[in-house]
PyMOL Python script that loads the backbone (N, CA, C, O; Angstrom):
from pymol import cmd

cmd.read_pdbstr("""\
ATOM      1  N   UNK A   1      71.450  58.025  14.713  1.00  0.00           N
ATOM      2  CA  UNK A   1      70.464  58.513  13.767  1.00  0.00           C
ATOM      3  C   UNK A   1      69.191  57.704  13.983  1.00  0.00           C
ATOM      4  O   UNK A   1      69.214  56.474  13.940  1.00  0.00           O
ATOM      5  N   UNK A   2      68.088  58.396  14.214  1.00  0.00           N
ATOM      6  CA  UNK A   2      66.853  57.672  14.479  1.00  0.00           C
ATOM      7  C   UNK A   2      66.035  57.470  13.199  1.00  0.00           C
ATOM      8  O   UNK A   2      66.387  57.967  12.129  1.00  0.00           O
ATOM      9  N   UNK A   3      64.942  56.731  13.342  1.00  0.00           N
ATOM     10  CA  UNK A   3      64.117  56.327  12.205  1.00  0.00           C
ATOM     11  C   UNK A   3      63.620  57.515  11.387  1.00  0.00           C
ATOM     12  O   UNK A   3      63.688  57.488  10.158  1.00  0.00           O
ATOM     13  N   UNK A   4      63.129  58.540  12.041  1.00  0.00           N
ATOM     14  CA  UNK A   4      62.566  59.686  11.310  1.00  0.00           C
ATOM     15  C   UNK A   4      63.621  60.371  10.449  1.00  0.00           C
ATOM     16  O   UNK A   4      63.321  60.826   9.345  1.00  0.00           O
ATOM     17  N   UNK A   5      64.853  60.447  10.945  1.00  0.00           N
ATOM     18  CA  UNK A   5      65.929  61.103  10.186  1.00  0.00           C
ATOM     19  C   UNK A   5      66.265  60.330   8.915  1.00  0.00           C
ATOM     20  O   UNK A   5      66.315  60.909   7.829  1.00  0.00           O
ATOM     21  N   UNK A   6      66.494  59.028   9.047  1.00  0.00           N
ATOM     22  CA  UNK A   6      66.891  58.285   7.845  1.00  0.00           C
ATOM     23  C   UNK A   6      65.714  57.993   6.932  1.00  0.00           C
ATOM     24  O   UNK A   6      65.903  57.824   5.728  1.00  0.00           O
ATOM     25  N   UNK A   7      64.504  57.929   7.473  1.00  0.00           N
ATOM     26  CA  UNK A   7      63.333  57.710   6.621  1.00  0.00           C
ATOM     27  C   UNK A   7      63.108  58.896   5.693  1.00  0.00           C
ATOM     28  O   UNK A   7      62.665  58.723   4.558  1.00  0.00           O
ATOM     29  N   UNK A   8      63.409  60.095   6.168  1.00  0.00           N
ATOM     30  CA  UNK A   8      63.288  61.296   5.344  1.00  0.00           C
ATOM     31  C   UNK A   8      64.227  61.210   4.132  1.00  0.00           C
ATOM     32  O   UNK A   8      63.843  61.572   3.020  1.00  0.00           O
ATOM     33  N   UNK A   9      65.453  60.730   4.351  1.00  0.00           N
ATOM     34  CA  UNK A   9      66.423  60.578   3.263  1.00  0.00           C
ATOM     35  C   UNK A   9      65.933  59.543   2.251  1.00  0.00           C
ATOM     36  O   UNK A   9      66.025  59.758   1.042  1.00  0.00           O
ATOM     37  N   UNK A  10      65.415  58.427   2.746  1.00  0.00           N
ATOM     38  CA  UNK A  10      64.912  57.365   1.863  1.00  0.00           C
ATOM     39  C   UNK A  10      63.706  57.859   1.069  1.00  0.00           C
ATOM     40  O   UNK A  10      63.612  57.609  -0.133  1.00  0.00           O
ATOM     41  N   UNK A  11      62.782  58.559   1.730  1.00  0.00           N
ATOM     42  CA  UNK A  11      61.593  59.076   1.038  1.00  0.00           C
ATOM     43  C   UNK A  11      61.961  60.063  -0.065  1.00  0.00           C
ATOM     44  O   UNK A  11      61.405  60.008  -1.162  1.00  0.00           O
ATOM     45  N   UNK A  12      62.893  60.962   0.224  1.00  0.00           N
ATOM     46  CA  UNK A  12      63.314  61.935  -0.793  1.00  0.00           C
ATOM     47  C   UNK A  12      63.946  61.230  -1.994  1.00  0.00           C
ATOM     48  O   UNK A  12      63.727  61.626  -3.139  1.00  0.00           O
ATOM     49  N   UNK A  13      64.722  60.196  -1.729  1.00  0.00           N
ATOM     50  CA  UNK A  13      65.358  59.446  -2.815  1.00  0.00           C
ATOM     51  C   UNK A  13      64.320  58.719  -3.660  1.00  0.00           C
ATOM     52  O   UNK A  13      64.440  58.660  -4.884  1.00  0.00           O
ATOM     53  N   UNK A  14      63.304  58.166  -3.009  1.00  0.00           N
ATOM     54  CA  UNK A  14      62.233  57.460  -3.730  1.00  0.00           C
ATOM     55  C   UNK A  14      61.471  58.423  -4.634  1.00  0.00           C
ATOM     56  O   UNK A  14      61.187  58.095  -5.786  1.00  0.00           O
ATOM     57  N   UNK A  15      61.138  59.609  -4.123  1.00  0.00           N
ATOM     58  CA  UNK A  15      60.418  60.603  -4.923  1.00  0.00           C
ATOM     59  C   UNK A  15      61.254  60.997  -6.140  1.00  0.00           C
ATOM     60  O   UNK A  15      60.732  61.081  -7.251  1.00  0.00           O
ATOM     61  N   UNK A  16      62.530  61.234  -5.935  1.00  0.00           N
ATOM     62  CA  UNK A  16      63.419  61.607  -7.045  1.00  0.00           C
ATOM     63  C   UNK A  16      63.501  60.483  -8.088  1.00  0.00           C
ATOM     64  O   UNK A  16      63.482  60.747  -9.291  1.00  0.00           O
ATOM     65  N   UNK A  17      63.589  59.254  -7.632  1.00  0.00           N
ATOM     66  CA  UNK A  17      63.660  58.092  -8.519  1.00  0.00           C
ATOM     67  C   UNK A  17      62.398  57.995  -9.374  1.00  0.00           C
ATOM     68  O   UNK A  17      62.485  57.787 -10.584  1.00  0.00           O
ATOM     69  N   UNK A  18      61.230  58.143  -8.757  1.00  0.00           N
ATOM     70  CA  UNK A  18      59.966  58.041  -9.481  1.00  0.00           C
ATOM     71  C   UNK A  18      59.799  59.222 -10.438  1.00  0.00           C
ATOM     72  O   UNK A  18      59.329  59.039 -11.561  1.00  0.00           O
ATOM     73  N   UNK A  19      60.180  60.435 -10.009  1.00  0.00           N
ATOM     74  CA  UNK A  19      60.096  61.604 -10.889  1.00  0.00           C
ATOM     75  C   UNK A  19      60.934  61.426 -12.144  1.00  0.00           C
ATOM     76  O   UNK A  19      60.590  61.944 -13.207  1.00  0.00           O
ATOM     77  N   UNK A  20      62.040  60.688 -12.019  1.00  0.00           N
ATOM     78  CA  UNK A  20      62.922  60.461 -13.168  1.00  0.00           C
ATOM     79  C   UNK A  20      62.508  59.246 -13.983  1.00  0.00           C
ATOM     80  O   UNK A  20      63.279  58.766 -14.815  1.00  0.00           O
ATOM     81  N   UNK A  21      61.293  58.742 -13.754  1.00  0.00           N
ATOM     82  CA  UNK A  21      60.765  57.657 -14.576  1.00  0.00           C
ATOM     83  C   UNK A  21      61.127  56.270 -14.090  1.00  0.00           C
ATOM     84  O   UNK A  21      60.996  55.307 -14.847  1.00  0.00           O
ATOM     85  N   UNK A  22      61.573  56.136 -12.866  1.00  0.00           N
ATOM     86  CA  UNK A  22      61.935  54.827 -12.341  1.00  0.00           C
ATOM     87  C   UNK A  22      60.715  53.962 -12.083  1.00  0.00           C
ATOM     88  O   UNK A  22      59.651  54.465 -11.721  1.00  0.00           O
ATOM     89  N   UNK A  23      60.872  52.659 -12.271  1.00  0.00           N
ATOM     90  CA  UNK A  23      59.799  51.693 -12.068  1.00  0.00           C
ATOM     91  C   UNK A  23      59.776  51.219 -10.620  1.00  0.00           C
ATOM     92  O   UNK A  23      60.822  50.923 -10.042  1.00  0.00           O
ATOM     93  N   UNK A  24      58.594  51.147 -10.043  1.00  0.00           N
ATOM     94  CA  UNK A  24      58.462  50.627  -8.690  1.00  0.00           C
ATOM     95  C   UNK A  24      58.494  49.107  -8.675  1.00  0.00           C
ATOM     96  O   UNK A  24      58.709  48.503  -7.624  1.00  0.00           O
ATOM     97  N   UNK A  25      58.286  48.486  -9.819  1.00  0.00           N
ATOM     98  CA  UNK A  25      58.287  47.033  -9.894  1.00  0.00           C
ATOM     99  C   UNK A  25      59.715  46.477  -9.910  1.00  0.00           C
ATOM    100  O   UNK A  25      60.021  45.519  -9.200  1.00  0.00           O
ATOM    101  N   UNK A  26      60.572  47.077 -10.713  1.00  0.00           N
ATOM    102  CA  UNK A  26      61.968  46.630 -10.830  1.00  0.00           C
ATOM    103  C   UNK A  26      62.853  47.610 -10.069  1.00  0.00           C
ATOM    104  O   UNK A  26      63.534  48.435 -10.678  1.00  0.00           O
ATOM    105  N   UNK A  27      62.845  47.525  -8.763  1.00  0.00           N
ATOM    106  CA  UNK A  27      63.547  48.522  -7.976  1.00  0.00           C
ATOM    107  C   UNK A  27      64.454  47.844  -6.956  1.00  0.00           C
ATOM    108  O   UNK A  27      64.066  46.882  -6.293  1.00  0.00           O
ATOM    109  N   UNK A  28      65.649  48.360  -6.850  1.00  0.00           N
ATOM    110  CA  UNK A  28      66.550  47.952  -5.768  1.00  0.00           C
ATOM    111  C   UNK A  28      67.139  49.235  -5.193  1.00  0.00           C
ATOM    112  O   UNK A  28      67.091  50.291  -5.823  1.00  0.00           O
ATOM    113  N   UNK A  29      67.693  49.129  -3.997  1.00  0.00           N
ATOM    114  CA  UNK A  29      68.253  50.337  -3.401  1.00  0.00           C
ATOM    115  C   UNK A  29      69.641  50.070  -2.860  1.00  0.00           C
ATOM    116  O   UNK A  29      70.004  48.953  -2.491  1.00  0.00           O
ATOM    117  N   UNK A  30      70.384  51.134  -2.832  1.00  0.00           N
ATOM    118  CA  UNK A  30      71.770  51.103  -2.362  1.00  0.00           C
ATOM    119  C   UNK A  30      71.902  52.190  -1.299  1.00  0.00           C
ATOM    120  O   UNK A  30      71.450  53.319  -1.486  1.00  0.00           O
ATOM    121  N   UNK A  31      72.525  51.830  -0.186  1.00  0.00           N
ATOM    122  CA  UNK A  31      72.707  52.782   0.901  1.00  0.00           C
ATOM    123  C   UNK A  31      74.155  53.248   0.941  1.00  0.00           C
ATOM    124  O   UNK A  31      75.081  52.446   0.819  1.00  0.00           O
ATOM    125  N   UNK A  32      74.341  54.556   1.115  1.00  0.00           N
ATOM    126  CA  UNK A  32      75.671  55.129   1.300  1.00  0.00           C
ATOM    127  C   UNK A  32      75.719  55.721   2.702  1.00  0.00           C
ATOM    128  O   UNK A  32      74.839  56.486   3.097  1.00  0.00           O
ATOM    129  N   UNK A  33      76.754  55.357   3.446  1.00  0.00           N
ATOM    130  CA  UNK A  33      76.852  55.761   4.844  1.00  0.00           C
ATOM    131  C   UNK A  33      78.055  56.668   5.084  1.00  0.00           C
ATOM    132  O   UNK A  33      79.043  56.625   4.350  1.00  0.00           O
ATOM    133  N   UNK A  34      77.950  57.481   6.118  1.00  0.00           N
ATOM    134  CA  UNK A  34      79.069  58.249   6.674  1.00  0.00           C
ATOM    135  C   UNK A  34      79.423  57.611   8.005  1.00  0.00           C
ATOM    136  O   UNK A  34      78.547  57.163   8.744  1.00  0.00           O
ATOM    137  N   UNK A  35      80.694  57.575   8.300  1.00  0.00           N
ATOM    138  CA  UNK A  35      81.172  56.975   9.545  1.00  0.00           C
ATOM    139  C   UNK A  35      81.790  58.058  10.418  1.00  0.00           C
ATOM    140  O   UNK A  35      82.446  58.972   9.919  1.00  0.00           O
ATOM    141  N   UNK A  36      81.575  57.946  11.730  1.00  0.00           N
ATOM    142  CA  UNK A  36      82.143  58.925  12.659  1.00  0.00           C
ATOM    143  C   UNK A  36      83.665  58.908  12.612  1.00  0.00           C
ATOM    144  O   UNK A  36      84.310  59.950  12.733  1.00  0.00           O
ATOM    145  N   UNK A  37      84.232  57.718  12.436  1.00  0.00           N
ATOM    146  CA  UNK A  37      85.687  57.583  12.350  1.00  0.00           C
ATOM    147  C   UNK A  37      86.063  57.065  10.961  1.00  0.00           C
ATOM    148  O   UNK A  37      86.027  55.858  10.721  1.00  0.00           O
ATOM    149  N   UNK A  38      86.420  57.962  10.050  1.00  0.00           N
ATOM    150  CA  UNK A  38      86.746  57.532   8.683  1.00  0.00           C
ATOM    151  C   UNK A  38      87.994  56.648   8.611  1.00  0.00           C
ATOM    152  O   UNK A  38      88.255  56.033   7.577  1.00  0.00           O
ATOM    153  N   UNK A  39      88.761  56.581   9.694  1.00  0.00           N
ATOM    154  CA  UNK A  39      89.973  55.758   9.701  1.00  0.00           C
ATOM    155  C   UNK A  39      89.724  54.340  10.197  1.00  0.00           C
ATOM    156  O   UNK A  39      90.665  53.558  10.332  1.00  0.00           O
ATOM    157  N   UNK A  40      88.462  53.997  10.471  1.00  0.00           N
ATOM    158  CA  UNK A  40      88.134  52.627  10.870  1.00  0.00           C
ATOM    159  C   UNK A  40      88.536  51.647   9.778  1.00  0.00           C
ATOM    160  O   UNK A  40      88.584  51.991   8.597  1.00  0.00           O
ATOM    161  N   UNK A  41      88.821  50.434  10.193  1.00  0.00           N
ATOM    162  CA  UNK A  41      89.156  49.376   9.230  1.00  0.00           C
ATOM    163  C   UNK A  41      87.940  49.075   8.358  1.00  0.00           C
ATOM    164  O   UNK A  41      86.799  49.232   8.791  1.00  0.00           O
ATOM    165  N   UNK A  42      88.195  48.645   7.140  1.00  0.00           N
ATOM    166  CA  UNK A  42      87.121  48.364   6.185  1.00  0.00           C
ATOM    167  C   UNK A  42      86.163  47.296   6.704  1.00  0.00           C
ATOM    168  O   UNK A  42      84.955  47.401   6.496  1.00  0.00           O
ATOM    169  N   UNK A  43      86.686  46.270   7.376  1.00  0.00           N
ATOM    170  CA  UNK A  43      85.797  45.222   7.870  1.00  0.00           C
ATOM    171  C   UNK A  43      84.925  45.730   9.018  1.00  0.00           C
ATOM    172  O   UNK A  43      83.793  45.272   9.173  1.00  0.00           O
ATOM    173  N   UNK A  44      85.427  46.663   9.822  1.00  0.00           N
ATOM    174  CA  UNK A  44      84.600  47.252  10.875  1.00  0.00           C
ATOM    175  C   UNK A  44      83.494  48.112  10.265  1.00  0.00           C
ATOM    176  O   UNK A  44      82.364  48.108  10.753  1.00  0.00           O
ATOM    177  N   UNK A  45      83.815  48.844   9.205  1.00  0.00           N
ATOM    178  CA  UNK A  45      82.802  49.638   8.507  1.00  0.00           C
ATOM    179  C   UNK A  45      81.732  48.731   7.914  1.00  0.00           C
ATOM    180  O   UNK A  45      80.547  49.060   7.954  1.00  0.00           O
ATOM    181  N   UNK A  46      82.139  47.595   7.365  1.00  0.00           N
ATOM    182  CA  UNK A  46      81.193  46.630   6.790  1.00  0.00           C
ATOM    183  C   UNK A  46      80.257  46.099   7.867  1.00  0.00           C
ATOM    184  O   UNK A  46      79.052  45.985   7.638  1.00  0.00           O
ATOM    185  N   UNK A  47      80.796  45.775   9.035  1.00  0.00           N
ATOM    186  CA  UNK A  47      79.977  45.280  10.144  1.00  0.00           C
ATOM    187  C   UNK A  47      78.970  46.358  10.565  1.00  0.00           C
ATOM    188  O   UNK A  47      77.793  46.067  10.776  1.00  0.00           O
ATOM    189  N   UNK A  48      79.446  47.609  10.685  1.00  0.00           N
ATOM    190  CA  UNK A  48      78.544  48.712  11.048  1.00  0.00           C
ATOM    191  C   UNK A  48      77.451  48.896   9.998  1.00  0.00           C
ATOM    192  O   UNK A  48      76.286  49.093  10.343  1.00  0.00           O
ATOM    193  N   UNK A  49      77.819  48.834   8.725  1.00  0.00           N
ATOM    194  CA  UNK A  49      76.837  49.000   7.648  1.00  0.00           C
ATOM    195  C   UNK A  49      75.802  47.879   7.683  1.00  0.00           C
ATOM    196  O   UNK A  49      74.611  48.134   7.504  1.00  0.00           O
ATOM    197  N   UNK A  50      76.242  46.642   7.912  1.00  0.00           N
ATOM    198  CA  UNK A  50      75.305  45.513   7.995  1.00  0.00           C
ATOM    199  C   UNK A  50      74.341  45.690   9.160  1.00  0.00           C
ATOM    200  O   UNK A  50      73.144  45.437   9.025  1.00  0.00           O
ATOM    201  N   UNK A  51      74.863  46.124  10.302  1.00  0.00           N
ATOM    202  CA  UNK A  51      74.005  46.367  11.466  1.00  0.00           C
ATOM    203  C   UNK A  51      73.036  47.514  11.192  1.00  0.00           C
ATOM    204  O   UNK A  51      71.882  47.469  11.620  1.00  0.00           O
ATOM    205  N   UNK A  52      73.495  48.531  10.486  1.00  0.00           N
ATOM    206  CA  UNK A  52      72.635  49.678  10.164  1.00  0.00           C
ATOM    207  C   UNK A  52      71.484  49.249   9.258  1.00  0.00           C
ATOM    208  O   UNK A  52      70.343  49.660   9.471  1.00  0.00           O
ATOM    209  N   UNK A  53      71.773  48.431   8.254  1.00  0.00           N
ATOM    210  CA  UNK A  53      70.719  47.968   7.342  1.00  0.00           C
ATOM    211  C   UNK A  53      69.708  47.121   8.107  1.00  0.00           C
ATOM    212  O   UNK A  53      68.504  47.253   7.888  1.00  0.00           O
ATOM    213  N   UNK A  54      70.176  46.261   8.995  1.00  0.00           N
ATOM    214  CA  UNK A  54      69.256  45.460   9.810  1.00  0.00           C
ATOM    215  C   UNK A  54      68.385  46.360  10.679  1.00  0.00           C
ATOM    216  O   UNK A  54      67.186  46.118  10.813  1.00  0.00           O
ATOM    217  N   UNK A  55      68.969  47.383  11.263  1.00  0.00           N
ATOM    218  CA  UNK A  55      68.205  48.318  12.096  1.00  0.00           C
ATOM    219  C   UNK A  55      67.176  49.068  11.258  1.00  0.00           C
ATOM    220  O   UNK A  55      66.065  49.327  11.721  1.00  0.00           O
ATOM    221  N   UNK A  56      67.543  49.419  10.024  1.00  0.00           N
ATOM    222  CA  UNK A  56      66.620  50.138   9.157  1.00  0.00           C
ATOM    223  C   UNK A  56      65.419  49.267   8.803  1.00  0.00           C
ATOM    224  O   UNK A  56      64.292  49.761   8.763  1.00  0.00           O
ATOM    225  N   UNK A  57      65.642  47.977   8.544  1.00  0.00           N
ATOM    226  CA  UNK A  57      64.526  47.076   8.246  1.00  0.00           C
ATOM    227  C   UNK A  57      63.592  46.949   9.443  1.00  0.00           C
ATOM    228  O   UNK A  57      62.390  46.743   9.275  1.00  0.00           O
ATOM    229  N   UNK A  58      64.133  47.069  10.638  1.00  0.00           N
ATOM    230  CA  UNK A  58      63.332  46.975  11.864  1.00  0.00           C
ATOM    231  C   UNK A  58      62.811  48.339  12.331  1.00  0.00           C
ATOM    232  O   UNK A  58      62.106  48.433  13.336  1.00  0.00           O
ATOM    233  N   UNK A  59      63.172  49.404  11.580  1.00  0.00           N
ATOM    234  CA  UNK A  59      62.780  50.783  11.904  1.00  0.00           C
ATOM    235  C   UNK A  59      63.310  51.200  13.274  1.00  0.00           C
ATOM    236  O   UNK A  59      62.617  51.857  14.050  1.00  0.00           O
ATOM    237  N   UNK A  60      64.533  50.811  13.550  1.00  0.00           N
ATOM    238  CA  UNK A  60      65.186  51.136  14.811  1.00  0.00           C
ATOM    239  C   UNK A  60      66.264  52.191  14.594  1.00  0.00           C
ATOM    240  O   UNK A  60      66.600  52.539  13.462  1.00  0.00           O
ATOM    241  N   UNK A  61      66.789  52.684  15.692  1.00  0.00           N
ATOM    242  CA  UNK A  61      67.900  53.645  15.668  1.00  0.00           C
ATOM    243  C   UNK A  61      69.140  52.964  15.083  1.00  0.00           C
ATOM    244  O   UNK A  61      69.399  51.792  15.355  1.00  0.00           O
ATOM    245  N   UNK A  62      69.895  53.704  14.285  1.00  0.00           N
ATOM    246  CA  UNK A  62      71.127  53.152  13.722  1.00  0.00           C
ATOM    247  C   UNK A  62      72.183  53.029  14.813  1.00  0.00           C
ATOM    248  O   UNK A  62      72.152  53.775  15.791  1.00  0.00           O
ATOM    249  N   UNK A  63      73.114  52.097  14.654  1.00  0.00           N
ATOM    250  CA  UNK A  63      74.180  51.951  15.657  1.00  0.00           C
ATOM    251  C   UNK A  63      75.028  53.218  15.745  1.00  0.00           C
ATOM    252  O   UNK A  63      75.116  53.991  14.791  1.00  0.00           O
ATOM    253  N   UNK A  64      75.637  53.410  16.885  1.00  0.00           N
ATOM    254  CA  UNK A  64      76.542  54.551  17.054  1.00  0.00           C
ATOM    255  C   UNK A  64      77.711  54.417  16.077  1.00  0.00           C
ATOM    256  O   UNK A  64      78.211  53.319  15.831  1.00  0.00           O
ATOM    257  N   UNK A  65      78.131  55.546  15.532  1.00  0.00           N
ATOM    258  CA  UNK A  65      79.292  55.558  14.654  1.00  0.00           C
ATOM    259  C   UNK A  65      78.962  55.554  13.175  1.00  0.00           C
ATOM    260  O   UNK A  65      79.871  55.565  12.345  1.00  0.00           O
ATOM    261  N   UNK A  66      77.671  55.538  12.819  1.00  0.00           N
ATOM    262  CA  UNK A  66      77.293  55.476  11.404  1.00  0.00           C
ATOM    263  C   UNK A  66      76.032  56.307  11.175  1.00  0.00           C
ATOM    264  O   UNK A  66      75.152  56.381  12.033  1.00  0.00           O
ATOM    265  N   UNK A  67      75.965  56.930   9.995  1.00  0.00           N
ATOM    266  CA  UNK A  67      74.796  57.719   9.595  1.00  0.00           C
ATOM    267  C   UNK A  67      74.504  57.439   8.129  1.00  0.00           C
ATOM    268  O   UNK A  67      75.421  57.235   7.333  1.00  0.00           O
ATOM    269  N   UNK A  68      73.227  57.430   7.776  1.00  0.00           N
ATOM    270  CA  UNK A  68      72.847  57.287   6.378  1.00  0.00           C
ATOM    271  C   UNK A  68      73.095  58.613   5.678  1.00  0.00           C
ATOM    272  O   UNK A  68      72.578  59.651   6.090  1.00  0.00           O
ATOM    273  N   UNK A  69      73.890  58.569   4.616  1.00  0.00           N
ATOM    274  CA  UNK A  69      74.204  59.775   3.850  1.00  0.00           C
ATOM    275  C   UNK A  69      73.265  59.904   2.656  1.00  0.00           C
ATOM    276  O   UNK A  69      72.777  60.993   2.353  1.00  0.00           O
ATOM    277  N   UNK A  70      73.014  58.776   1.976  1.00  0.00           N
ATOM    278  CA  UNK A  70      72.226  58.809   0.752  1.00  0.00           C
ATOM    279  C   UNK A  70      71.651  57.429   0.480  1.00  0.00           C
ATOM    280  O   UNK A  70      72.237  56.411   0.848  1.00  0.00           O
ATOM    281  N   UNK A  71      70.507  57.413  -0.163  1.00  0.00           N
ATOM    282  CA  UNK A  71      69.895  56.173  -0.628  1.00  0.00           C
ATOM    283  C   UNK A  71      69.710  56.328  -2.133  1.00  0.00           C
ATOM    284  O   UNK A  71      69.161  57.329  -2.592  1.00  0.00           O
ATOM    285  N   UNK A  72      70.161  55.352  -2.894  1.00  0.00           N
ATOM    286  CA  UNK A  72      70.061  55.406  -4.344  1.00  0.00           C
ATOM    287  C   UNK A  72      69.190  54.247  -4.809  1.00  0.00           C
ATOM    288  O   UNK A  72      69.467  53.086  -4.504  1.00  0.00           O
ATOM    289  N   UNK A  73      68.140  54.571  -5.547  1.00  0.00           N
ATOM    290  CA  UNK A  73      67.267  53.539  -6.088  1.00  0.00           C
ATOM    291  C   UNK A  73      67.716  53.224  -7.514  1.00  0.00           C
ATOM    292  O   UNK A  73      68.069  54.116  -8.286  1.00  0.00           O
ATOM    293  N   UNK A  74      67.693  51.936  -7.839  1.00  0.00           N
ATOM    294  CA  UNK A  74      68.082  51.479  -9.165  1.00  0.00           C
ATOM    295  C   UNK A  74      66.925  50.702  -9.770  1.00  0.00           C
ATOM    296  O   UNK A  74      66.233  49.955  -9.079  1.00  0.00           O
ATOM    297  N   UNK A  75      66.725  50.884 -11.050  1.00  0.00           N
ATOM    298  CA  UNK A  75      65.724  50.120 -11.771  1.00  0.00           C
ATOM    299  C   UNK A  75      66.373  48.995 -12.538  1.00  0.00           C
ATOM    300  O   UNK A  75      67.556  48.713 -12.348  1.00  0.00           O
ATOM    301  N   UNK A  76      65.623  48.354 -13.393  1.00  0.00           N
ATOM    302  CA  UNK A  76      66.110  47.216 -14.167  1.00  0.00           C
ATOM    303  C   UNK A  76      67.339  47.582 -15.004  1.00  0.00           C
ATOM    304  O   UNK A  76      68.308  46.825 -15.059  1.00  0.00           O
ATOM    305  N   UNK A  77      67.292  48.730 -15.646  1.00  0.00           N
ATOM    306  CA  UNK A  77      68.396  49.164 -16.511  1.00  0.00           C
ATOM    307  C   UNK A  77      69.177  50.301 -15.882  1.00  0.00           C
ATOM    308  O   UNK A  77      69.665  51.185 -16.586  1.00  0.00           O
ATOM    309  N   UNK A  78      69.302  50.286 -14.534  1.00  0.00           N
ATOM    310  CA  UNK A  78      69.998  51.329 -13.770  1.00  0.00           C
ATOM    311  C   UNK A  78      69.442  52.720 -14.030  1.00  0.00           C
ATOM    312  O   UNK A  78      70.193  53.695 -14.015  1.00  0.00           O
ATOM    313  N   UNK A  79      68.139  52.827 -14.267  1.00  0.00           N
ATOM    314  CA  UNK A  79      67.493  54.131 -14.455  1.00  0.00           C
ATOM    315  C   UNK A  79      67.353  54.838 -13.150  1.00  0.00           C
ATOM    316  O   UNK A  79      66.832  55.952 -13.104  1.00  0.00           O
TER     317      UNK A  79
END
""", "prot")
cmd.dss("prot")
cmd.show_as("cartoon", "prot")
cmd.util.cbc("prot")
cmd.orient("prot")
């Protein structure tokens, strides 16, 4: 999954969060991923997710075997 694909998902989530009254000051985000092999061990999935988040911060292609499914923004009171 390349930068343009996952950035579109993040942008749509941000717009939805702001439309629902979310604060840009008190904001955190949570990433939900899909894995090519759902039978992978949990620790392997964790390693892939960590690598994916690092790649996203660098605006790079995500590692093979993982795709961003959803981004959820949270405010101070989980708004």
